[in-house]
DRENTOR-677667 format. One record per residue (C-alpha): x, y, z. Coordinates in steps of 0.001 Angstrom, whole numbers. Example, Ala and Ser with C-alpha at 12.3 -4.5 7.8 and 13.67 -1.06 7.14 Angstrom:
// residues 2
((12300; -4500; 7800))
((13670; -1060; 7140))
END
This chain:
// residues 636
((-774; 58905; 34808))
((896; 61353; 32457))
((-515; 64684; 31146))
((-4226; 65378; 31072))
((-5300; 63761; 34389))
((-7198; 65760; 37002))
((-6941; 65536; 40793))
((-9197; 62472; 40817))
((-7003; 60738; 38241))
((-9548; 60952; 35401))
((-8325; 61652; 31852))
((-10109; 64327; 29841))
((-9265; 64291; 26135))
((-9987; 68015; 25944))
((-7178; 68613; 28427))
((-4583; 66566; 26542))
((-2257; 68903; 24676))
((-2174; 68002; 20954))
((994; 66097; 20066))
((3356; 67229; 17326))
((1757; 66628; 13929))
((2509; 63271; 12349))
((4180; 61779; 15424))
((1803; 58806; 15744))
((3027; 56341; 18304))
((5585; 58715; 19715))
((4207; 58673; 23260))
((3165; 55606; 25264))
((523; 56174; 27920))
((-374; 53154; 30096))
((-4119; 53446; 30750))
((-5292; 52541; 34248))
((-8801; 51939; 35521))
((-8489; 54797; 37994))
((-7286; 57179; 35283))
((-10320; 56635; 33119))
((-12903; 55535; 35609))
((-13977; 51983; 36257))
((-13656; 48979; 38526))
((-10720; 48109; 40764))
((-7297; 47528; 39303))
((-6051; 44212; 37999))
((-2351; 44463; 38800))
((588; 46788; 38520))
((3730; 47116; 36442))
((5840; 44042; 35778))
((3526; 42002; 38037))
((582; 42405; 35662))
((-666; 38900; 34866))
((-1293; 37937; 31259))
((-736; 39613; 27965))
((-400; 43351; 27351))
((-863; 45087; 23960))
((-216; 48618; 22788))
((-3187; 50331; 21149))
((-3443; 53406; 18956))
((-6954; 54853; 19451))
((-8916; 56050; 16435))
((-8997; 59620; 17730))
((-7171; 62100; 15504))
((-6649; 64580; 18349))
((-4841; 61948; 20440))
((-2031; 60759; 18219))
((-510; 58498; 20911))
((-491; 54860; 21941))
((-1799; 53290; 25152))
((-1198; 49966; 26932))
((-4120; 47613; 27641))
((-4480; 44185; 29186))
((-5835; 41268; 27143))
((-8655; 39713; 29221))
((-7867; 36179; 30318))
((-11250; 35032; 29017))
((-10093; 35849; 25480))
((-7456; 33133; 25714))
((-10170; 30598; 26537))
((-12696; 31501; 23830))
((-10232; 31931; 20932))
((-10238; 35709; 20703))
((-6736; 35853; 22124))
((-5461; 33686; 19302))
((-7069; 35948; 16694))
((-5693; 39072; 18366))
((-2418; 40385; 16987))
((-637; 43395; 15584))
((-3117; 45193; 13317))
((-6245; 43846; 15022))
((-9073; 46320; 15484))
((-10284; 46661; 19047))
((-12466; 48847; 21173))
((-11127; 50351; 24385))
((-12349; 52664; 27105))
((-10552; 56000; 26949))
((-11544; 59130; 28855))
((-14772; 57491; 29982))
((-15997; 56490; 26533))
((-15490; 53616; 24155))
((-13407; 54284; 21086))
((-12010; 52119; 18334))
((-8323; 51516; 17815))
((-5629; 49248; 16451))
((-3135; 46974; 18182))
((262; 48257; 17071))
((2440; 46159; 19417))
((1894; 42831; 21140))
((3347; 41258; 24291))
((4696; 44556; 25620))
((6021; 45229; 29114))
((4257; 48251; 30623))
((6055; 50623; 33018))
((6149; 49704; 36687))
((3443; 50949; 39016))
((693; 51312; 36415))
((-2754; 49746; 36674))
((-3992; 48525; 33294))
((-7532; 48341; 32010))
((-8551; 45408; 29800))
((-9539; 45620; 26166))
((-13288; 46042; 25769))
((-13887; 44265; 22456))
((-12212; 42612; 19485))
((-13527; 44175; 16274))
((-11898; 41956; 13698))
((-8876; 42193; 11450))
((-7009; 45301; 10384))
((-3804; 46327; 8606))
((-693; 44163; 8641))
((2414; 45194; 10608))
((4017; 46204; 7285))
((1121; 48522; 6461))
((1222; 50010; 9957))
((4891; 50874; 9431))
((4055; 52276; 5997))
((1296; 54369; 7574))
((3786; 55824; 10035))
((6100; 56700; 7160))
((3213; 58342; 5282))
((2154; 60302; 8379))
((5613; 61831; 8515))
((5918; 62319; 4745))
((2625; 64225; 4493))
((2662; 65667; 8029))
((-566; 64260; 9420))
((-1918; 61830; 12015))
((-1204; 58166; 11433))
((-4740; 57090; 12381))
((-6060; 58311; 9033))
((-3767; 55937; 7178))
((-4642; 53037; 9483))
((-8337; 53699; 8858))
((-7748; 53649; 5107))
((-5880; 50351; 5444))
((-8728; 48752; 7439))
((-11790; 46933; 6072))
((-15057; 48904; 5873))
((-16837; 46159; 7845))
((-15799; 43666; 10496))
((-13650; 40868; 9061))
((-13182; 37903; 11395))
((-11188; 35595; 9097))
((-9569; 35491; 5665))
((-11110; 33151; 3085))
((-9130; 30392; 1406))
((-6662; 31605; -1240))
((-7686; 31272; -4894))
((-6418; 28376; -6951))
((-3623; 28705; -9523))
((-4487; 30128; -12948))
((-2721; 30352; -16281))
((-2390; 34009; -17267))
((-2761; 34478; -21033))
((115; 35968; -22962))
((-69; 39337; -24738))
((1430; 40819; -27875))
((2583; 44155; -26431))
((6243; 43317; -26974))
((7510; 46839; -26417))
((6414; 46571; -22776))
((8684; 43559; -22229))
((10953; 44300; -19313))
((8648; 46909; -17746))
((8288; 44719; -14656))
((11904; 43635; -14457))
((13426; 44713; -11124))
((15735; 47718; -11346))
((19159; 47617; -9674))
((18298; 50367; -7199))
((14681; 49311; -6626))
((13303; 52374; -8423))
((10114; 52108; -10494))
((9839; 51939; -14271))
((7850; 54685; -15989))
((5948; 53431; -19039))
((4713; 56013; -21546))
((1428; 54436; -22561))
((-379; 56330; -25394))
((-4005; 57277; -24590))
((-5618; 54690; -26882))
((-3255; 51856; -25920))
((-4918; 49035; -24008))
((-3323; 48669; -20527))
((-4464; 45046; -20185))
((-1142; 43558; -21433))
((686; 45452; -18690))
((-1824; 44332; -16059))
((-1576; 40700; -17170))
((2224; 40912; -17067))
((1916; 41947; -13415))
((-476; 39040; -12761))
((2082; 36586; -14138))
((4413; 37557; -11300))
((1893; 36621; -8621))
((-291; 38719; -6317))
((-314; 42198; -7866))
((-1647; 45595; -6821))
((-3084; 47757; -9629))
((-4193; 51362; -9061))
((-6494; 53336; -11360))
((-7737; 56907; -10809))
((-11441; 56244; -10092))
((-13664; 53562; -8601))
((-15626; 53344; -11865))
((-12430; 52700; -13824))
((-11416; 50074; -11268))
((-14723; 48230; -11721))
((-14359; 48223; -15516))
((-10764; 46993; -15360))
((-11623; 44278; -12829))
((-14390; 42964; -15097))
((-11977; 42670; -18007))
((-9292; 40941; -15928))
((-11768; 38415; -14505))
((-12567; 37304; -18053))
((-8992; 36004; -18202))
((-9746; 33684; -15276))
((-7720; 35699; -12753))
((-9003; 36152; -9193))
((-9579; 39872; -8690))
((-10532; 41803; -5568))
((-11773; 45369; -5910))
((-11219; 47740; -3032))
((-12585; 48527; -543))
((-15527; 46112; -904))
((-13402; 42964; -1271))
((-10948; 43637; 1562))
((-11001; 40056; 2869))
((-10704; 38588; -617))
((-7756; 40883; -1315))
((-5989; 39614; 1792))
((-6580; 36031; 637))
((-4535; 36445; -2534))
((-4808; 37261; -6223))
((-4877; 40606; -7979))
((-6096; 43709; -6132))
((-7534; 46605; -8155))
((-8718; 49930; -6764))
((-8404; 53673; -6725))
((-6466; 55893; -4297))
((-7336; 54053; -1053))
((-6165; 50748; -2555))
((-2586; 51938; -2062))
((-3019; 50574; 1483))
((-4955; 47467; 498))
((-3998; 44080; 1959))
((-2128; 41894; -533))
((-1216; 38400; 635))
((2137; 38087; -1142))
((2842; 41292; -3040))
((4834; 40630; -6215))
((4192; 43646; -8443))
((2668; 47133; -8369))
((1166; 48969; -11366))
((-206; 52531; -11343))
((-2231; 53462; -14440))
((-2527; 57153; -15385))
((-97; 58172; -12662))
((-528; 61796; -13772))
((-4180; 61880; -12661))
((-4852; 64276; -9772))
((-7421; 61859; -8344))
((-4516; 59965; -6763))
((-3972; 62860; -4354))
((-6186; 63239; -1315))
((-7870; 66656; -1171))
((-8270; 66584; 2614))
((-5231; 66984; 4824))
((-2979; 65081; 4956))
((-2796; 65490; 1178))
((-1111; 62157; 474))
((-532; 60840; -3031))
((-1235; 57164; -3730))
((1435; 57042; -6439))
((4223; 58078; -4098))
((2877; 55833; -1353))
((2931; 52664; -3495))
((6385; 53523; -4828))
((7602; 53390; -1213))
((5544; 50261; -558))
((7093; 48465; -3546))
((10580; 49578; -2500))
((10098; 48166; 999))
((8744; 44883; -379))
((11511; 44635; -2969))
((9059; 44158; -5860))
((8872; 45855; -9286))
((6722; 48960; -9636))
((5440; 50422; -12914))
((4047; 53953; -13274))
((2121; 54176; -16559))
((954; 57402; -18165))
((404; 58898; -21604))
((2341; 61914; -20373))
((4397; 61103; -17253))
((4788; 63839; -14663))
((8174; 65192; -13678))
((7650; 63658; -10238))
((7261; 60219; -11822))
((10221; 60696; -14147))
((12326; 61644; -11126))
((11532; 58247; -9567))
((13135; 55963; -12167))
((13776; 54920; -15773))
((11503; 55624; -18759))
((10242; 52960; -21157))
((8523; 54343; -24283))
((7120; 52727; -27439))
((8537; 53363; -30907))
((7501; 56600; -32576))
((5224; 54682; -34962))
((3435; 52858; -32144))
((3071; 55996; -30071))
((1672; 57941; -32992))
((-1077; 55374; -33604))
((-2225; 55761; -29997))
((-2993; 59468; -30378))
((-5794; 61039; -32463))
((-5333; 63620; -35186))
((-5122; 67151; -33733))
((-6547; 70293; -35366))
((-5229; 73574; -33930))
((-7528; 76486; -34805))
((-5179; 79482; -34657))
((-7148; 82545; -33523))
((-4310; 85053; -33352))
((-5614; 86986; -36370))
((-9242; 87004; -35167))
((-10653; 90138; -33564))
((-10894; 89185; -29864))
((-14080; 91289; -29425))
((-16010; 90894; -32680))
((-15194; 87261; -33408))
((-16485; 85989; -30069))
((-15713; 82563; -28704))
((-16193; 80515; -31873))
((-13970; 80305; -34912))
((-15832; 80130; -38271))
((-13994; 76843; -38893))
((-15875; 75378; -35941))
((-19331; 75630; -37527))
((-19099; 72537; -39808))
((-17738; 70532; -36864))
((-20731; 71506; -34717))
((-23132; 70595; -37525))
((-21759; 67077; -37641))
((-19956; 67184; -40976))
((-17000; 65329; -39410))
((-19185; 62857; -37539))
((-21091; 62603; -34273))
((-21167; 62897; -31345))
((-19308; 66172; -30727))
((-18130; 67080; -27215))
((-17266; 70711; -26399))
((-15280; 71662; -23289))
((-15197; 75037; -21538))
((-13940; 75266; -17957))
((-16211; 78128; -16900))
((-19443; 77500; -15019))
((-22561; 79634; -15103))
((-23708; 82038; -17818))
((-21069; 84742; -17710))
((-17812; 85326; -15873))
((-17232; 88890; -17098))
((-19851; 91474; -18164))
((-19520; 95042; -19466))
((-22340; 97587; -19673))
((-23500; 98043; -23266))
((-24158; 101722; -22597))
((-21135; 103069; -20689))
((-18698; 100187; -20963))
((-18220; 99792; -17180))
((-17523; 96311; -15869))
((-20123; 94760; -13607))
((-18299; 94744; -10266))
((-19250; 94061; -6676))
((-19583; 97316; -4727))
((-18185; 95684; -1593))
((-15224; 93687; -2940))
((-14639; 95523; -6271))
((-14205; 92252; -8183))
((-16016; 91344; -11439))
((-19458; 89865; -10798))
((-20617; 86676; -12474))
((-24005; 85799; -13919))
((-25422; 82405; -13032))
((-28358; 80550; -14508))
((-30860; 82596; -12465))
((-29855; 85724; -14479))
((-28749; 87621; -11374))
((-25308; 89128; -10804))
((-23372; 87454; -8009))
((-20124; 88273; -6253))
((-17733; 85308; -6562))
((-16365; 86078; -3076))
((-19676; 86357; -1220))
((-23005; 84941; -2421))
((-24904; 87443; -259))
((-23701; 90326; -2433))
((-25927; 90011; -5485))
((-28195; 92259; -7535))
((-30311; 92263; -10694))
((-28589; 92745; -14051))
((-28317; 96534; -13728))
((-25262; 98754; -14253))
((-24422; 100556; -11017))
((-22837; 103372; -13040))
((-25517; 104362; -15554))
((-28496; 102167; -14685))
((-28582; 100358; -18033))
((-29824; 96781; -18174))
((-28023; 95623; -21335))
((-24570; 94024; -20951))
((-21984; 92590; -23298))
((-20790; 89111; -22388))
((-16989; 89335; -22443))
((-16354; 85881; -20927))
((-19233; 83471; -21361))
((-19863; 80584; -19011))
((-20870; 77117; -20143))
((-24623; 77713; -19650))
((-24618; 80710; -22002))
((-22305; 78925; -24448))
((-24825; 76091; -24754))
((-27387; 78519; -26160))
((-24891; 79958; -28650))
((-23707; 76505; -29709))
((-27294; 75466; -30326))
((-27792; 78431; -32633))
((-24561; 77687; -34539))
((-25137; 73942; -34805))
((-28803; 74229; -35734))
((-29642; 71275; -33491))
((-30071; 70539; -29776))
((-27034; 70837; -27488))
((-26999; 69131; -24097))
((-25193; 70779; -21165))
((-23571; 68020; -19117))
((-23439; 68458; -15356))
((-23137; 66096; -12402))
((-26946; 65764; -12394))
((-27300; 64882; -16083))
((-28998; 61508; -16547))
((-26567; 58863; -17796))
((-29130; 57673; -20347))
((-28945; 61026; -22128))
((-25192; 60645; -22491))
((-25325; 57141; -23935))
((-27304; 57551; -27132))
((-30111; 59542; -25556))
((-30833; 61703; -28616))
((-28313; 64537; -28288))
((-25384; 64704; -30716))
((-23618; 67758; -29311))
((-22565; 67995; -25660))
((-20990; 70867; -23746))
((-19685; 71138; -20222))
((-16668; 71754; -18042))
((-13890; 69164; -18018))
((-16278; 66911; -16109))
((-17962; 66121; -19435))
((-14855; 64157; -20400))
((-15459; 61851; -17428))
((-19240; 61544; -17685))
((-19294; 60396; -21322))
((-18023; 56840; -21714))
((-18725; 56046; -25372))
((-16534; 56754; -28402))
((-16990; 60235; -29914))
((-16047; 61774; -33262))
((-14819; 65184; -32152))
((-13703; 66778; -28896))
((-13497; 70575; -29071))
((-11727; 72757; -26517))
((-13397; 76129; -26950))
((-10851; 78169; -24993))
((-7751; 76179; -24167))
((-5525; 79186; -23506))
((-7028; 79616; -20053))
((-5588; 76194; -19194))
((-2163; 76994; -20643))
((-1989; 80380; -18901))
((-3405; 79307; -15536))
((-1288; 80797; -12702))
((-355; 77389; -11342))
((2923; 75551; -11076))
((1609; 72429; -12820))
((-522; 74235; -15423))
((1221; 72556; -18370))
((871; 69056; -16923))
((-2751; 69698; -16000))
((-3488; 70989; -19500))
((-1837; 67902; -20976))
((-3969; 65679; -18720))
((-7120; 67229; -20235))
((-5891; 66462; -23744))
((-5038; 62890; -22731))
((-8533; 62376; -21337))
((-10103; 63816; -24498))
((-7942; 61544; -26648))
((-9333; 58513; -24804))
((-12843; 59396; -25982))
((-11620; 59678; -29582))
((-9711; 56413; -29692))
((-6678; 55604; -31845))
((-5716; 57487; -34970))
((-7258; 54771; -37122))
((-10717; 55478; -35644))
((-10832; 58833; -37414))
((-11636; 60994; -34397))
((-10127; 64458; -34226))
((-9093; 66645; -31308))
((-9961; 70295; -32060))
((-8300; 73049; -30008))
((-9018; 76761; -30343))
((-5960; 78742; -29258))
((-3889; 81862; -29692))
((-773; 79932; -28649))
((-371; 77198; -31267))
((3381; 77059; -30619))
((2979; 76243; -26916))
((4984; 73141; -25977))
((1872; 71329; -24697))
((19; 71733; -27987))
((3087; 70899; -30034))
((3644; 67756; -27982))
((108; 66549; -28710))
((266; 67660; -32352))
((3422; 65579; -32830))
((2076; 62696; -30661))
((5247; 63054; -28590))
((4672; 63949; -24917))
((8431; 63866; -24383))
((8654; 67257; -26096))
((7042; 68808; -23041))
((9615; 67515; -20554))
((12797; 69581; -21282))
((11152; 73004; -21058))
((8991; 72066; -18087))
((12012; 70600; -16317))
((14138; 73696; -16927))
((11328; 75995; -15781))
((10713; 74126; -12529))
((14414; 73819; -11780))
((14991; 77536; -12379))
((12057; 78523; -10160))
((12908; 76046; -7414))
((9688; 74076; -7747))
((8951; 70363; -7206))
((10300; 67811; -7913))
((13526; 69773; -7381))
((12269; 70994; -4017))
((9553; 70067; -1525))
((6610; 72388; -1021))
((3810; 72811; 1525))
((978; 75305; 1821))
((-174; 76488; 5253))
((-3615; 78062; 5646))
((-6465; 78414; 8109))
((-7273; 80619; 11085))
((-4278; 79301; 13059))
((-1855; 79710; 10150))
((-417; 83101; 11257))
((450; 81699; 14697))
((1896; 78536; 13158))
((4111; 80552; 10809))
((5284; 82734; 13677))
((6326; 79631; 15578))
((8003; 78219; 12462))
((10206; 81273; 12051))
((13019; 81016; 9484))
((14829; 77689; 9902))
((18051; 77136; 7960))
((17426; 75894; 4447))
((13703; 76697; 4578))
((12109; 79397; 2396))
((8837; 80986; 3472))
((6695; 82767; 884))
((3568; 84753; 1669))
((1137; 85460; 3003))
((-1049; 85505; -100))
((-4817; 85111; 166))
((-4366; 83986; 3752))
((-1873; 81205; 3042))
((1889; 80676; 3083))
((4162; 78453; 1025))
((6994; 76661; 2801))
((9795; 75330; 581))
((12622; 72950; 1519))
((15377; 71152; -406))
((13574; 67802; 6))
((10725; 66168; 1884))
((12868; 65081; 4810))
((13858; 68683; 5540))
((10278; 69863; 4979))
((8839; 67294; 7394))
((11512; 68054; 10003))
((10688; 71762; 9860))
((6897; 71362; 10037))
((6928; 68656; 12691))
((9192; 70722; 14932))
((6442; 73324; 15339))
((3900; 72831; 18118))
((430; 73073; 16656))
((-1561; 76111; 17829))
((-5232; 75950; 18702))
((-7654; 76635; 15880))
((-8171; 75449; 12320))
((-4935; 74722; 10483))
((-4507; 73118; 7063))
((-1136; 71757; 5961))
((-970; 70723; 2310))
((2219; 68926; 1393))
((2681; 68838; -2408))
((-267; 71202; -3052))
((-1909; 70406; -6386))
((-2899; 73921; -7405))
((-13; 76006; -6063))
END
């Protein structure tokens, strides 16, 4: 028995040194009965009777594969016939039962090893192609492969696949400018379709269905359910993930959010990603994989067309392949009218947060409902004493304190450091609100509008959002996702904080907010207006939306990223956690790798491309302790 066995031959998982990150399947450990405790052996080496399979256990800390014997009784009762590569099984490892996946079948174990039999067959799992894709993803995003295999597996036990759906006639569509979007490209690269916010994506989805079994990704599960309902009305068999895993494997169209990138598709013929710019496609937990990039690789391996659709394609998407855009007239009709309220001449102190031009909008003179967006929670994010002018700061951390709904001052770095609303310099209890949060803004909006204003949070009842009496809503950007009905006005109260955010993708993220707002307003013909208060009306993001031409954003953003050595021109990873200092010490300074930091306890590692980045990170043995590796960090 290799590494981790004690003098009695028992394997303790705590004693197994962690393998290099992302190297799933790199080591083969034949598991014997003696090594893990049990009954007498059943044979050794090449003389082992029967069938042997290689299993990857569902244990993230043991990113290795093990050999097991298929019990002879399984061949008699039919389980052996159902067992194959991808099957989910249960095995005994280190004295306990764990789940796992068969990743190889009919293998020849090393000589002189006693094998233990499989304990249970737990149904179907990912196909061999998805297992290989999971291994690629584990290397690409530097993480264990078991996470990808779990995502590719059904949420419940699936014993058999139902019969495939019958043939259907897919209705035609009139979106002629999209013709050719699903034509294969010479090099197998995807096609990027610039789909205006109010343009119906159904014609593109139906075009994919005409090619056969198609995989369609949308950012959220709720959006997937709505799209699936619409497609079913056309008579097309649709499986939504992850609930319909077995139906997806049987054939037809598969629709889902991020996890659907690893969904089973019987005979994949086309891949469509709607709103590829949406950050929901990227996993927040490590490994921080992106469903868009994963399905691009999946389509390339399958040799099928892939379409990435977005109102404002990201530079990463544009780097993948060719762009297909509508005519200027068609694109313009898919965007609402934009009103930029230029506040450069307003007194930043006396004028407050609201432009005088905003008052008639809030009172409904342009129509209802009105949705206001401010990405600041709480009541106040910056307070100054009305008596002495001192900022309210935490005595311990010396950072500005914030005021939440309970009217106490709180340190944003440590909730335990709080105090009543009292100036620690002069003792005064009156403060000026220099940067209001959304809770305080609701009160001020109500006074300006002369009617009730509803603050929208995650707990807000859906009935109040759908014609529940309120005509004015305010919230963080989450309000744009909670409200589903058509609105008359969307107002960004302070958009400059989005444009000036100290993040690499600030411009793209700001554009994504405007795209989402435009969806609520509908096409230009609906009469809705997008209102933006700003002191930067000439910013390329605002000019792109004003001109209904997202392409205006690309040249400057591309030049900026290229000059600064940022993705997609390089590959980037962020390293943080208690074990990060030790990891970075072990990493050192490899050729072609730039290390930046530390800053706020994290480092940035930059490489010319993802292959070099993965090679550098995987070459480092992982130290003990908490370590977080974010490849392609969203908010760097």
